[in-house]
Backbone bond lengths (Angstrom), bond angles and torsions (degrees), N, CA, C in turn:
res aa  C-N    CA-C-N  psi(-1)  N-CA   C-N-CA  omega(-1)  CA-C   N-CA-C  phi
1 X - - - 1.461 - - 1.522 110.11 -
2 X 1.337 116.01 132.69 1.456 120.86 179.50 1.521 110.54 -71.25
3 X 1.327 115.38 133.74 1.453 121.10 175.62 1.515 109.40 -125.38
4 X 1.328 116.24 139.57 1.451 120.78 173.37 1.518 108.99 -78.03
5 X 1.316 116.47 134.49 1.465 121.09 178.94 1.534 108.50 -86.39
6 X 1.329 114.93 127.25 1.465 121.76 -171.45 1.520 111.10 -108.94
7 X 1.334 114.83 134.71 1.456 121.62 171.59 1.516 109.43 -114.18
8 X 1.325 116.34 145.25 1.469 121.69 -175.62 1.522 109.44 -113.20
9 X 1.331 115.33 128.18 1.460 121.66 177.45 1.530 109.59 -84.99
10 X 1.315 117.75 107.09 1.453 120.87 176.67 1.512 112.08 86.08
11 X 1.325 113.84 163.88 1.463 121.28 -178.44 1.520 110.61 -111.38
12 X 1.341 115.96 44.62 1.459 120.55 179.09 1.527 110.15 -61.24
13 X 1.314 115.50 151.35 1.464 120.62 -176.58 1.519 111.93 -59.26
14 X 1.337 117.37 -40.22 1.454 118.76 -179.14 1.527 110.95 -61.87
15 X 1.341 116.32 -33.23 1.458 119.70 178.93 1.521 111.35 -72.36
16 X 1.327 116.83 -49.02 1.463 120.49 -173.24 1.527 113.48 -74.33
17 X 1.334 117.35 -28.29 1.465 119.34 -176.36 1.523 113.91 -106.27
18 X 1.343 117.43 -27.44 1.465 119.87 -173.46 1.529 113.71 -107.87
19 X 1.323 117.44 -42.66 1.459 120.49 -167.93 1.527 113.40 -98.51
20 X 1.336 117.88 -47.61 1.467 119.58 -175.35 1.531 112.77 -65.78
21 X 1.343 120.44 -44.74 1.476 118.40 -178.17 1.530 114.08 -54.93
22 X 1.349 120.65 -50.74 1.463 117.82 178.97 1.523 113.22 -71.67
23 X 1.335 117.05 -21.81 1.457 120.13 178.39 1.534 111.14 -62.00
24 X 1.322 116.33 -27.11 1.465 120.58 -179.27 1.524 111.37 -67.33
25 X 1.326 117.35 -16.26 1.452 121.21 177.41 1.516 113.62 -102.94
26 X 1.326 116.88 9.12 1.466 120.26 -178.20 1.529 111.49 -70.94
27 X 1.320 115.85 152.15 1.453 122.14 177.99 1.522 112.48 -84.62
28 X 1.347 116.41 -27.33 1.460 120.07 -171.15 1.522 113.46 -120.85
29 X 1.320 118.34 0.72 1.464 122.09 -179.48 1.520 109.47 -141.38
30 X 1.336 114.76 146.68 1.462 120.15 -178.54 1.527 109.51 -139.22
31 X 1.335 118.82 117.69 1.463 120.12 177.72 1.526 110.69 -73.63
32 X 1.313 116.27 126.89 1.464 119.15 -176.55 1.522 113.68 -127.50
33 X 1.343 118.55 -17.34 1.463 119.15 -173.71 1.515 110.85 -150.30
34 X 1.323 114.70 154.39 1.461 121.03 175.49 1.526 108.42 -139.25
35 X 1.313 116.00 140.04 1.452 121.32 177.44 1.510 110.74 -120.29
36 X 1.310 117.06 141.38 1.462 122.12 179.34 1.522 108.59 -141.40
37 X 1.303 116.42 163.32 1.467 119.40 174.85 1.523 110.42 -73.72
38 X 1.332 116.10 -8.91 1.462 122.14 175.77 1.525 108.13 -122.28
39 X 1.342 117.10 118.49 1.458 120.21 178.98 1.518 110.87 -61.25
40 X 1.323 116.55 -39.17 1.469 120.14 179.68 1.530 110.89 -60.86
41 X 1.313 116.34 -42.66 1.459 120.44 179.52 1.528 110.76 -66.15
42 X 1.322 116.42 -40.44 1.459 120.54 178.65 1.521 110.91 -64.92
43 X 1.321 116.79 -42.99 1.463 120.54 179.75 1.522 111.65 -64.35
44 X 1.305 116.28 -39.47 1.459 120.36 178.67 1.526 110.71 -63.64
45 X 1.346 116.15 -46.11 1.454 119.89 179.77 1.528 111.15 -64.88
46 X 1.334 116.82 -40.96 1.461 120.47 179.61 1.518 111.20 -62.32
47 X 1.325 117.01 -40.99 1.464 120.62 179.63 1.520 111.07 -65.95
48 X 1.321 116.68 -41.92 1.462 120.60 -178.09 1.529 111.78 -69.48
49 X 1.328 116.57 -30.78 1.463 120.43 -174.25 1.525 113.87 -102.98
50 X 1.309 116.60 0.07 1.448 120.12 178.14 1.510 114.06 72.84
51 X 1.331 117.66 33.48 1.459 121.83 179.16 1.528 109.72 -92.66
52 X 1.320 116.29 143.79 1.459 120.62 -173.33 1.523 113.39 -76.06
53 X 1.342 116.94 -28.03 1.459 119.66 -172.52 1.522 111.63 -129.96
54 X 1.319 115.18 146.40 1.460 121.85 174.97 1.520 108.52 -135.70
55 X 1.336 116.19 135.14 1.453 121.46 -179.06 1.527 110.09 -123.54
56 X 1.350 115.03 146.38 1.458 120.57 -178.87 1.511 114.02 -90.50
57 X 1.319 116.89 12.90 1.465 120.64 174.22 1.524 108.47 -158.42
58 X 1.332 115.59 156.16 1.462 120.16 176.98 1.530 109.98 -67.74
59 X 1.320 116.72 -35.87 1.468 120.85 -178.36 1.529 111.24 -60.85
60 X 1.339 117.08 -41.05 1.465 120.03 179.36 1.524 111.10 -63.73
61 X 1.320 116.40 -39.40 1.459 119.93 178.56 1.524 110.31 -62.78
62 X 1.334 116.96 -46.08 1.458 120.69 -178.64 1.522 111.72 -66.11
63 X 1.316 117.81 -23.53 1.463 121.32 -179.30 1.526 112.52 -82.95
64 X 1.308 118.28 -9.57 1.464 121.86 -178.87 1.535 109.15 -69.81
65 X 1.326 118.55 115.54 1.464 120.49 -176.43 1.526 113.84 -69.67
66 X 1.320 118.12 -15.37 1.468 120.77 -179.12 1.524 112.21 -81.61
67 X 1.324 117.16 -16.21 1.460 120.55 -177.27 1.527 109.84 -81.33
68 X 1.336 115.84 125.86 1.466 121.50 179.39 1.524 112.42 -96.57
69 X 1.321 116.54 -32.33 1.471 121.66 -168.98 1.513 109.34 -140.08
70 X 1.305 116.20 137.33 1.466 122.40 178.46 1.524 109.48 -110.79
71 X 1.333 115.44 133.58 1.467 120.83 169.20 1.521 107.40 -101.88
72 X 1.342 115.66 124.15 1.464 121.88 -174.51 1.529 110.60 -112.34
73 X 1.355 117.53 98.06 1.457 121.39 177.12 1.530 112.88 -105.38
74 X 1.322 116.99 24.27 1.465 121.29 -177.74 1.526 110.61 -66.83
75 X 1.339 118.30 168.37 1.470 120.40 175.71 1.525 111.60 -55.22
76 X 1.317 116.06 154.98 1.468 121.74 -170.47 1.525 114.21 -52.31
77 X 1.328 117.22 -39.68 1.460 118.85 -176.54 1.525 112.51 -71.17
78 X 1.328 117.46 -10.72 1.463 120.92 178.93 1.530 112.56 -104.23
79 X 1.313 117.51 3.42 1.463 120.15 -179.73 1.520 111.94 -63.64
80 X 1.320 116.49 -53.50 1.464 119.81 -176.16 1.525 112.26 -67.85
81 X 1.340 120.61 -51.58 1.464 118.71 -175.91 1.528 114.18 -61.47
82 X 1.342 117.11 -40.51 1.461 118.07 -177.96 1.522 112.17 -80.17
83 X 1.323 117.50 -26.09 1.465 119.36 172.62 1.523 109.82 -66.73
84 X 1.330 116.60 -40.16 1.465 120.18 176.70 1.527 110.44 -62.49
85 X 1.327 116.94 -45.32 1.470 120.06 -179.52 1.525 110.96 -62.52
86 X 1.328 116.45 -38.45 1.471 120.00 -179.75 1.524 110.95 -66.99
87 X 1.337 116.80 -44.33 1.468 120.12 179.59 1.517 110.77 -64.42
88 X 1.325 116.45 -40.17 1.455 120.14 179.67 1.528 111.78 -69.58
89 X 1.341 116.35 -20.28 1.461 120.97 175.05 1.529 111.32 -86.16
90 X 1.338 116.77 4.57 1.454 120.89 176.18 1.508 115.08 89.86
91 X 1.345 117.50 19.54 1.461 120.92 -178.14 1.536 110.58 -109.70
92 X 1.322 115.72 143.58 1.453 120.54 165.62 1.528 107.21 -72.44
93 X 1.346 117.65 156.80 1.462 119.95 -174.91 1.525 111.43 -136.79
94 X 1.331 114.59 128.47 1.464 121.76 165.80 1.518 105.81 -105.66
95 X 1.339 116.22 111.02 1.466 121.48 -173.34 1.517 110.41 -108.31
96 X 1.307 116.00 133.45 1.461 119.79 177.79 1.526 110.94 -57.21
97 X 1.323 113.84 153.13 1.462 118.93 175.20 1.531 108.50 -80.72
98 X 1.337 118.34 154.43 1.456 126.13 -7.75 1.522 109.85 -74.21
99 X 1.309 115.68 150.29 1.453 119.65 -176.58 1.527 111.35 -59.37
100 X 1.333 116.86 -35.97 1.453 121.70 177.99 1.511 110.03 -147.37
101 X 1.300 116.33 -179.65 1.468 121.55 178.60 1.524 110.54 -79.64
102 X 1.333 115.93 -29.82 1.466 123.24 177.11 1.526 107.56 -144.88
103 X 1.316 116.21 170.01 1.465 118.69 176.04 1.525 110.69 -62.32
104 X 1.330 116.72 -42.89 1.460 119.91 -179.51 1.522 111.04 -60.76
105 X 1.320 116.35 -37.57 1.460 121.98 177.67 1.524 110.02 -62.28
106 X 1.326 116.05 -49.58 1.462 121.08 -176.58 1.527 112.67 -73.66
107 X 1.324 117.40 -21.81 1.462 121.98 -176.77 1.525 111.47 -58.03
108 X 1.316 116.24 -27.80 1.460 120.46 -179.27 1.527 111.90 -61.14
109 X 1.332 116.35 -24.79 1.456 119.96 -176.94 1.525 112.07 -71.77
110 X 1.322 117.44 -27.72 1.457 119.86 176.93 1.531 111.03 -62.08
111 X 1.335 115.77 -44.71 1.467 119.95 179.28 1.530 110.39 -64.55
112 X 1.324 115.93 -40.30 1.467 119.96 -178.89 1.522 110.34 -66.81
113 X 1.325 117.28 -42.11 1.467 120.75 177.16 1.521 110.96 -58.37
114 X 1.334 115.89 -48.11 1.455 120.02 -177.01 1.532 111.70 -67.80
115 X 1.326 115.91 -33.64 1.469 119.48 -178.50 1.522 111.90 -76.39
116 X 1.332 117.36 -38.90 1.465 120.67 -175.58 1.527 113.07 -92.00
117 X 1.340 116.65 -21.56 1.458 119.87 -175.64 1.506 113.76 75.47
118 X 1.315 117.85 13.53 1.461 121.91 -178.83 1.529 110.36 -98.26
119 X 1.321 115.64 140.13 1.461 121.16 179.51 1.521 110.08 -73.67
120 X 1.327 115.59 135.62 1.468 121.99 176.73 1.521 107.04 -129.94
121 X 1.318 116.45 128.93 1.465 120.01 -179.01 1.526 110.73 -138.21
122 X 1.321 114.43 143.19 1.460 121.72 174.31 1.529 108.94 -80.10
123 X 1.319 116.59 135.82 1.467 121.55 -173.11 1.531 112.21 -85.05
124 X 1.325 115.84 62.27 1.461 121.16 172.46 1.529 107.89 -87.28
125 X 1.324 116.45 91.46 1.466 121.16 -174.38 1.524 112.26 -63.57
126 X 1.345 117.14 -24.60 1.466 119.58 179.92 1.524 111.71 -64.52
127 X 1.315 117.09 -26.15 1.464 120.11 -174.43 1.527 113.25 -72.17
128 X 1.331 117.42 -17.15 1.461 120.32 177.65 1.526 112.48 -113.58
129 X 1.332 117.81 -0.31 1.469 120.12 179.95 1.536 109.60 -71.33
130 X 1.343 117.89 132.93 1.469 120.56 179.91 1.527 114.44 -56.38
131 X 1.354 117.70 -29.30 1.469 117.19 -179.12 1.526 111.86 -66.59
132 X 1.334 117.40 -29.04 1.456 119.16 178.94 1.522 112.26 -80.17
133 X 1.303 116.76 -29.38 1.468 119.14 172.63 1.533 109.90 -69.17
134 X 1.334 116.16 -35.84 1.459 120.14 175.72 1.520 110.61 -67.27
135 X 1.324 116.96 -43.28 1.467 120.94 178.70 1.521 110.46 -59.40
136 X 1.316 117.46 -42.51 1.465 120.40 179.82 1.528 110.86 -62.23
137 X 1.336 116.71 -42.56 1.461 120.17 179.67 1.527 111.41 -64.73
138 X 1.332 117.17 -40.10 1.467 120.83 -179.99 1.528 111.05 -66.43
139 X 1.325 116.68 -41.75 1.462 120.10 179.60 1.529 109.77 -65.00
140 X 1.306 117.63 -38.35 1.459 121.21 -179.63 1.532 112.41 -67.51
141 X 1.350 116.91 -34.58 1.467 119.66 -166.96 1.525 115.57 -113.23
142 X 1.332 117.71 -21.47 1.463 118.44 -164.66 1.524 116.78 -115.70
143 X 1.309 119.89 -15.51 1.470 119.15 -171.17 1.519 113.63 -115.41
144 X 1.319 116.49 10.39 1.458 118.80 -179.36 1.509 111.34 76.38
145 X 1.326 116.05 -147.63 1.460 121.02 -178.89 1.521 109.99 -80.17
146 X 1.327 116.05 122.46 1.460 120.99 -179.06 1.523 110.48 -64.65
147 X 1.341 116.19 131.93 1.464 121.43 -179.03 1.529 113.20 -116.12
148 X 1.340 116.41 -34.32 1.472 118.39 -174.69 1.520 110.48 -155.50
149 X 1.322 114.70 145.60 1.466 123.16 171.52 1.523 106.74 -120.55
150 X 1.320 116.89 135.53 1.469 120.74 176.54 1.515 109.13 -131.15
151 X 1.328 115.60 142.72 1.454 119.24 -178.52 1.515 113.27 -151.11
152 X 1.318 114.49 163.90 1.464 121.63 177.84 1.522 108.13 -152.82
153 X 1.333 116.34 139.97 1.467 121.27 176.31 1.522 106.86 -149.26
154 X 1.328 116.11 119.86 1.462 119.19 -179.11 1.519 111.57 -150.89
155 X 1.327 114.43 156.64 1.464 123.11 171.55 1.522 107.16 -149.46
156 X 1.332 116.69 177.05 1.473 120.17 -178.83 1.520 109.14 -123.34
157 X 1.342 116.22 114.29 1.458 121.63 -179.90 1.522 108.35 -149.27
158 X 1.323 116.75 109.67 1.467 120.93 -178.41 1.529 112.04 -115.02
159 X 1.320 117.38 13.05 1.460 121.68 179.80 1.530 109.30 -73.21
160 X 1.330 118.92 112.64 1.469 120.29 -176.13 1.525 113.19 -66.51
161 X 1.334 117.38 -18.46 1.455 120.33 -179.91 1.519 112.49 -87.88
162 X 1.318 116.78 -11.95 1.457 119.98 179.56 1.524 110.29 -67.30
163 X 1.327 116.78 139.85 1.461 121.07 -176.02 1.523 111.97 -57.29
164 X 1.331 117.25 -29.25 1.472 120.41 -179.94 1.526 112.45 -70.46
165 X 1.324 116.66 -13.80 1.457 120.63 -177.99 1.527 113.06 -111.68
166 X 1.314 117.23 12.14 1.467 121.62 177.94 1.525 108.03 -103.48
167 X 1.318 116.07 105.32 1.465 120.75 -173.92 1.521 112.66 -59.19
168 X 1.334 116.87 -41.31 1.461 120.52 -176.48 1.523 112.07 -65.07
169 X 1.317 117.25 -20.11 1.462 121.33 -179.86 1.534 111.76 -97.61
170 X 1.322 116.29 10.94 1.461 119.50 -179.21 1.506 113.46 85.85
171 X 1.336 116.52 22.23 1.453 119.97 177.38 1.514 111.41 -71.34
172 X 1.319 115.54 165.96 1.458 120.85 179.89 1.510 111.59 125.73
173 X 1.320 114.51 158.19 1.447 120.51 -171.48 1.512 115.90 -70.32
174 X 1.327 118.58 -37.05 1.461 119.66 -176.79 1.524 111.51 -63.68
175 X 1.332 117.49 -50.27 1.461 120.37 -178.82 1.526 111.78 -69.35
176 X 1.329 117.02 -26.15 1.461 119.84 -177.73 1.525 112.47 -84.98
177 X 1.339 117.31 -49.74 1.466 119.50 -174.10 1.529 114.23 -130.61
178 X 1.326 118.23 -25.41 1.467 119.36 178.63 1.515 112.38 -62.84
179 X 1.330 115.63 -23.72 1.462 120.46 179.53 1.525 112.61 -66.31
180 X 1.336 118.23 -22.39 1.471 120.91 -176.54 1.531 113.29 -70.38
181 X 1.326 119.79 -49.58 1.468 117.52 175.75 1.528 113.00 -60.37
182 X 1.327 116.43 -28.27 1.456 119.42 177.88 1.524 110.47 -68.60
183 X 1.324 116.96 -52.16 1.465 118.69 -176.01 1.521 112.37 -68.05
184 X 1.344 118.28 -35.30 1.463 118.89 -179.94 1.526 111.61 -73.49
185 X 1.328 117.61 -33.74 1.469 119.91 174.83 1.523 110.34 -63.18
186 X 1.301 116.38 -43.52 1.462 121.27 179.19 1.524 110.85 -66.99
187 X 1.327 117.12 -40.85 1.466 121.01 -177.99 1.524 111.83 -66.54
188 X 1.311 116.62 -48.31 1.466 120.47 -176.44 1.523 111.14 -63.98
189 X 1.316 117.88 -39.02 1.463 121.23 -174.68 1.524 113.57 -93.44
190 X 1.323 117.25 -21.45 1.458 119.89 -175.39 1.509 112.96 68.54
191 X 1.330 116.78 20.44 1.457 121.58 -177.68 1.525 110.67 -124.01
192 X 1.330 115.01 165.47 1.461 122.12 178.82 1.523 109.88 -116.02
193 X 1.344 118.33 139.19 1.464 119.22 176.18 1.516 111.47 -67.00
194 X 1.337 115.36 145.02 1.451 120.62 -179.71 1.533 111.71 -85.91
195 X 1.336 115.85 -34.70 1.461 120.92 -179.11 1.523 108.01 -154.75
196 X 1.333 115.75 161.69 1.462 121.07 -179.40 1.523 110.16 -137.45
197 X 1.329 114.90 154.15 1.463 122.60 170.77 1.520 107.35 -131.30
198 X 1.325 117.41 151.81 1.462 118.96 -175.55 1.520 111.89 -158.70
199 X 1.329 114.46 150.98 1.463 122.90 168.80 1.519 106.37 -124.14
200 X 1.316 117.33 125.37 1.465 122.03 -177.64 1.517 109.67 -126.14
201 X 1.329 115.63 136.78 1.467 121.99 175.92 1.524 108.42 -111.01
202 X 1.340 116.11 128.19 1.454 121.48 179.09 1.520 111.32 -97.95
203 X 1.306 116.05 147.99 1.456 120.81 175.83 1.527 108.97 -71.25
204 X 1.332 119.20 127.73 1.472 120.70 -175.57 1.523 113.57 -68.20
205 X 1.317 117.41 -18.19 1.462 120.61 -178.89 1.518 112.50 -95.54
206 X 1.331 116.69 -52.04 1.465 120.23 -175.92 1.528 112.87 -88.97
207 X 1.330 117.41 -23.87 1.449 121.51 -178.83 1.517 114.99 84.97
208 X 1.334 117.48 -5.46 1.469 119.22 -179.38 1.527 109.95 -75.11
209 X 1.329 116.52 156.41 1.462 120.17 175.37 1.528 108.36 -77.77
210 X 1.333 115.92 112.86 1.458 119.56 -174.02 1.527 113.33 -99.67
211 X 1.312 116.98 -13.49 1.461 119.59 177.97 1.520 108.84 -154.98
212 X 1.330 115.12 140.53 1.448 119.29 177.56 1.512 111.51 -151.53
213 X 1.309 115.55 146.57 1.460 122.32 173.08 1.523 107.54 -124.85
214 X 1.329 115.98 130.77 1.457 121.64 -168.45 1.524 110.31 -130.43
215 X 1.327 116.09 140.67 1.466 122.73 169.80 1.520 107.63 -117.46
216 X 1.318 116.20 127.60 1.461 121.56 174.08 1.524 108.31 -113.21
217 X 1.311 115.83 123.36 1.462 121.88 -179.14 1.524 108.94 -97.73
218 X 1.340 115.97 109.08 1.454 121.42 179.56 1.524 112.35 -93.49
219 X 1.316 117.04 -2.27 1.457 120.64 -176.42 1.515 110.50 100.41
220 X 1.336 119.28 -84.02 1.465 121.03 -179.92 1.528 113.31 -70.04
221 X 1.325 117.11 -18.08 1.470 120.71 -178.69 1.531 109.05 -152.52
222 X 1.330 115.36 165.69 1.464 121.24 175.64 1.526 109.19 -117.49
223 X 1.312 115.18 153.84 1.461 121.85 172.66 1.522 107.44 -124.74
224 X 1.317 116.77 126.17 1.460 121.54 178.97 1.523 109.07 -123.88
225 X 1.318 116.15 143.49 1.464 118.96 176.59 1.521 110.07 -155.53
226 X 1.327 114.13 157.97 1.461 122.62 174.70 1.520 108.38 -124.27
227 X 1.318 115.68 138.47 1.463 120.26 173.84 1.519 108.55 -126.91
228 X 1.318 116.99 155.62 1.455 120.49 179.43 1.513 111.51 -160.26
229 X 1.339 115.99 142.49 1.459 120.92 179.55 1.531 112.45 -106.59
230 X 1.329 116.28 -2.67 1.465 120.51 177.66 1.528 109.12 -130.97
231 X 1.313 115.22 44.32 1.456 123.09 -179.17 1.525 108.77 -128.49
232 X 1.309 116.65 167.58 1.454 120.37 174.70 1.525 109.51 -60.61
233 X 1.318 118.85 139.11 1.464 120.87 179.65 1.532 111.47 -61.38
234 X 1.334 115.30 128.47 1.460 120.44 179.99 1.521 109.27 -161.09
235 X 1.332 115.29 144.61 1.459 120.69 176.90 1.518 109.04 -140.04
236 X 1.327 116.81 133.39 1.461 121.43 173.29 1.522 108.18 -149.02
237 X 1.331 115.33 153.81 1.457 120.59 172.68 1.518 107.44 -157.07
238 X 1.342 116.56 118.59 1.460 121.86 -176.35 1.522 110.33 -130.31
239 X 1.342 114.69 147.76 1.460 122.78 -179.73 1.523 107.48 -127.05
240 X 1.332 117.20 117.05 1.458 121.96 -172.59 1.519 110.38 -114.47
241 X 1.322 115.67 123.80 1.448 121.34 177.32 1.511 111.14 -109.92
242 X 1.339 116.64 -170.82 1.464 119.35 179.85 1.531 112.08 -86.00
243 X 1.343 116.64 -3.66 1.463 119.43 179.02 1.528 113.68 -128.41
244 X 1.310 117.19 1.43 1.456 119.66 179.17 1.510 111.06 168.58
245 X 1.330 115.74 -177.78 1.456 119.37 178.67 1.521 111.20 -146.02
246 X 1.330 114.74 158.09 1.464 123.56 178.57 1.517 108.42 -124.59
247 X 1.321 116.56 135.58 1.469 121.51 175.87 1.525 109.53 -126.17
248 X 1.327 115.79 132.84 1.463 121.78 173.79 1.521 106.68 -95.50
249 X 1.321 116.78 118.27 1.472 120.44 -169.72 1.531 112.70 -64.23
250 X 1.330 117.37 -52.78 1.468 121.62 177.42 1.528 105.93 -123.82
251 X 1.309 117.02 87.20 1.467 119.69 -166.75 1.518 116.21 -72.59
252 X 1.310 118.91 -31.74 1.455 119.83 -168.54 1.527 113.39 -112.84
253 X 1.320 118.36 -54.84 1.470 121.20 175.66 1.527 109.22 -89.59
254 X 1.312 115.17 62.04 1.462 121.04 -175.40 1.523 110.74 -59.02
255 X 1.341 118.67 135.64 1.460 121.18 -179.74 1.527 111.79 -67.82
256 X 1.339 115.72 148.25 1.464 119.95 177.32 1.520 112.40 -110.54
257 X 1.344 116.03 9.27 1.461 120.04 -177.49 1.526 113.28 -118.40
258 X 1.306 116.15 6.34 1.460 120.87 179.22 1.528 108.61 -161.45
259 X 1.322 117.97 164.05 1.462 119.53 179.81 1.525 111.65 -62.73
260 X 1.323 115.82 148.30 1.463 121.15 170.94 1.531 107.78 -85.39
261 X 1.336 114.99 154.43 1.456 118.48 -174.93 1.526 111.18 -129.06
262 X 1.330 114.12 139.37 1.449 122.56 171.94 1.510 107.95 -123.39
263 X 1.327 115.88 154.76 1.463 120.79 178.03 1.526 108.80 -121.81
264 X 1.311 115.06 136.79 1.454 122.29 176.53 1.519 108.30 -121.12
265 X 1.313 116.36 124.77 1.459 122.00 179.34 1.521 108.40 -126.20
266 X 1.315 116.69 126.69 1.462 121.46 -178.66 1.529 112.28 -91.93
267 X 1.327 115.71 30.11 1.457 119.71 173.81 1.508 114.77 88.32
268 X 1.332 117.91 16.86 1.465 120.62 -178.49 1.527 112.31 -80.96
269 X 1.345 116.49 -23.20 1.464 122.23 -177.14 1.523 111.84 57.33
270 X 1.315 115.33 31.17 1.460 121.35 176.58 1.522 107.88 -127.80
271 X 1.328 115.04 125.38 1.454 118.81 -174.85 1.526 111.75 -61.43
272 X 1.333 117.26 -33.03 1.457 119.36 -178.64 1.528 112.31 -73.85
273 X 1.335 117.53 -12.19 1.455 121.53 177.49 1.533 111.43 -96.62
274 X 1.309 116.62 -5.02 1.457 121.78 -178.35 1.529 109.66 -75.36
275 X 1.320 116.44 134.49 1.467 120.35 -178.92 1.518 110.01 -93.26
276 X 1.334 116.34 125.55 1.459 122.61 176.14 1.527 108.77 -91.45
277 X 1.316 115.95 127.83 1.461 121.46 179.35 1.525 107.77 -120.67
278 X 1.318 116.49 120.16 1.457 120.58 -179.08 1.527 110.62 -102.46
279 X 1.327 114.41 139.45 1.455 122.13 174.90 1.521 107.10 -107.54
280 X 1.324 118.50 126.69 1.471 120.74 -174.54 1.525 113.32 -52.57
281 X 1.319 115.57 149.30 1.458 123.18 -179.98 1.528 110.99 -54.10
282 X 1.314 115.77 131.89 1.466 121.14 178.57 1.521 108.40 -158.26
283 X 1.304 116.28 170.17 1.468 121.58 176.83 1.519 108.89 -114.41
284 X 1.318 116.06 114.79 1.465 119.56 -172.56 1.524 113.28 -66.83
285 X 1.316 117.72 -26.29 1.464 119.32 179.84 1.524 111.39 -73.97
286 X 1.330 116.55 -39.45 1.451 119.58 175.88 1.516 111.91 -65.77
287 X 1.338 116.52 -41.12 1.461 120.98 177.77 1.528 110.37 -61.10
288 X 1.331 116.43 -42.93 1.462 121.16 -179.85 1.526 111.45 -59.54
289 X 1.328 116.74 -49.50 1.459 120.32 -178.52 1.526 111.29 -64.77
290 X 1.321 116.64 -42.48 1.459 120.23 -179.22 1.529 111.40 -63.96
291 X 1.327 116.27 -41.22 1.464 119.75 -179.47 1.525 111.07 -65.17
292 X 1.323 116.61 -39.34 1.464 120.84 178.76 1.530 110.30 -66.74
293 X 1.329 116.76 -47.69 1.463 120.98 -178.67 1.531 111.12 -63.37
294 X 1.316 117.20 -41.25 1.468 120.79 179.74 1.524 111.25 -63.06
295 X 1.328 116.36 -41.07 1.463 119.79 178.55 1.526 110.67 -61.31
296 X 1.315 116.96 -39.59 1.469 121.00 178.36 1.523 110.21 -65.01
297 X 1.323 117.25 -47.77 1.459 121.75 -177.78 1.524 112.17 -65.50
298 X 1.330 116.59 -36.58 1.459 120.98 -178.60 1.527 113.39 -84.97
299 X 1.326 115.84 -11.90 1.459 119.34 -176.77 1.513 112.98 73.47
300 X 1.328 117.25 26.56 1.455 122.21 -179.15 1.524 110.72 -100.72
301 X 1.335 116.21 168.14 1.458 119.87 176.66 1.515 109.85 -65.70
302 X 1.319 116.00 136.31 1.459 120.02 -179.05 1.523 111.24 -71.27
303 X 1.332 117.66 157.74 1.471 121.27 -175.51 1.526 114.66 -58.15
304 X 1.336 117.30 -37.05 1.467 120.92 178.89 1.527 107.90 -126.51
305 X 1.328 117.54 90.66 1.471 119.85 -178.85 1.526 111.49 -63.85
306 X 1.310 115.74 155.71 1.462 120.13 178.64 1.524 111.85 -57.81
307 X 1.326 116.41 -35.88 1.458 119.49 -179.70 1.525 110.94 -60.08
308 X 1.331 116.95 -36.63 1.455 120.50 178.09 1.528 110.56 -67.84
309 X 1.316 116.50 -40.31 1.464 120.24 178.38 1.521 111.54 -63.52
310 X 1.342 116.49 -35.68 1.454 120.04 177.36 1.529 110.68 -63.30
311 X 1.338 116.25 -38.27 1.461 119.94 178.30 1.527 110.98 -65.57
312 X 1.317 116.88 -37.46 1.467 119.73 178.26 1.525 110.32 -66.79
313 X 1.336 116.79 -42.63 1.453 120.72 178.31 1.523 111.06 -63.35
314 X 1.332 116.35 -33.91 1.461 121.15 179.37 1.536 110.78 -62.81
315 X 1.330 116.14 -39.67 1.465 120.15 177.62 1.523 110.11 -67.43
316 X 1.326 116.76 -43.13 1.465 120.66 179.20 1.525 110.82 -59.13
317 X 1.320 116.75 -45.31 1.471 120.23 177.67 1.525 110.88 -58.57
318 X 1.336 116.61 -41.40 1.465 120.55 -179.58 1.520 111.28 -66.19
319 X 1.327 117.23 -35.47 1.469 120.78 178.17 1.527 109.96 -62.39
320 X 1.319 116.95 -46.19 1.465 119.84 179.00 1.536 111.01 -62.42
321 X 1.312 117.72 -39.87 1.470 120.24 177.94 1.521 110.96 -65.25
322 X 1.318 116.94 -41.52 1.466 121.06 -179.48 1.521 111.04 -62.23
323 X 1.331 116.67 -42.19 1.467 120.11 179.27 1.522 110.89 -67.02
324 X 1.323 116.72 -38.87 1.463 120.71 -178.45 1.527 111.47 -68.54
325 X 1.317 116.86 -40.64 1.464 121.08 -174.13 1.522 113.59 -93.32
326 X 1.335 116.67 -13.11 1.480 119.64 179.14 1.498 113.26 68.07
327 X 1.337 117.34 36.87 1.464 120.56 -179.05 1.529 108.68 -153.62
328 X 1.352 113.62 167.81 1.456 118.81 172.23 1.525 109.52 -61.24
329 X 1.327 115.66 139.90 1.467 120.74 175.22 1.525 109.00 -124.09
330 X 1.312 115.58 133.53 1.457 120.78 177.69 1.530 109.22 -70.34
331 X 1.337 115.39 144.24 1.452 121.35 172.62 1.523 107.00 -94.47
332 X 1.296 116.26 116.73 1.473 120.25 -175.52 1.512 110.76 -59.67
333 X 1.309 116.72 136.96 1.463 121.46 176.42 1.514 109.13 -77.30
334 X 1.326 115.76 160.29 1.446 119.52 178.08 1.504 112.21 140.00
């Protein structure tokens, strides 16, 4: 079976602990190399992860003719420039979310994709996880007319040196975690919000957005969520219709060591009447990489096209405008 050979830009924690280990079990992709600005760091990561090659610069990795696909987990402000360099070096790219700092920033990738012919995808692992495909089917068939979506995503991190807390590098809660309720709301419903309203609180020291509450108006229903980077860790995502509701128990950091669980309630408001639906144990990062690689090999549309990522970025931009101006902001069509 043909496998795409994957190179990793940098030794970010998400790459070394979350993405590379399950990638070794992929059917259509094989991690073989890692590049870092420190050769020693690259060699250490390669030895620990069983990778054949280590490079002391990103440029050397991109110059390797054996590499077919690059995984880019660099800090947010380096997503677009290094994804462009990788595509121009003849590599397909799976780039960590958010794809860019703004829609205009990420828009450059569409031109690069079309010019180079290389596939570029945002690494939203939730979009290929079976529990979200199950959630979409349940919302479509089991709860009647959808009326409201509610969500929450938070963690606690006050380290000013952490990349998530460096504003100039694209740190902040919306780009890090607020983007998840947006993309899953859009994915499950297949619709785009018409306008958004938001309240955002910035950290007085670092300047990053540390808490936000958002309303997305889809027309027939609303989606509301809160995110926070200095709150107790919590995740929820619920879809409420006129005949029942669906809840995804651990919507975003889905476990890879046990089944994921969803709950379906047909409006009984009794816990013993609630239906538990289990999704078999899987690793969402491995599934994401395999789905992307398979689409490339088969010549099919990738699971998360760039056009979809642009729509997600468009909503994020509108949220920031709404918070700044204190009013509803339209989400531009396109």
